[in-house]
N, C-alpha and C positions, 0 to 999 in steps of 0.2 A: 537716214531721218535726221533732221537738222536739231538743233537745241532748242529753239522755238517751237518746233513738234513736239519737240518731248515734254516741254513746260507744257503744252497746252494739253499734252496726255494727262500730266499730273493734273493740272486745272480741273479739268473734267473728272478727274478721280476725286479731288476735294468739293465739287460743286460750285468753283467759281465759273464764271462765262469768260470763255479764249478769248472775247473782243476786249477783255481787260487786260491783254499782252499784246504790243504791236511791237516791230522793230524796223524801222526806215534807218538806212545807211546813207549819209550825206557827210559832203565835206564842209569844210568853213568858208568853200567859194560857192556854196549853193545855199545861200539865206532863205531864198523863196521855197527852195524842197522843205528845208527844217522848220518854218515857218508855216507850210501847209500839214507835216506831218504833226506837231503841236496842235494845231485849229482840229484836225482830224479826229488826234485823239482826246481831245478837249470834248467835242460835240457826243464823242462815244461816251466817254463818261459820263458827261451831264444827262444821256440817256438811260444809262444802265443805274442811275444814282448812285448813293453809299451801299454799302456791302448792310444788310439787315444783319444786326446782332444776334438775332435768334436762326439766322440762314444754318442750312447744315454746312456748308463752307467755314462761317467762324468758330462751329461748335467742333468741328474735327481740328481745328490750331493749339 
């Protein structure tokens, strides 16, 4: 099991959406890949919206 998989399980336990964590490997020689990863994460974050202060996830913290 990878570290990301373990963190996803923890996120599930605390009520956070797994989509809030992404890991993309790219080198400094791959700027297009970096831009694509940041754009994708920004799109996902906007779709999910901010964490609600009254949600189960934020109350557990």
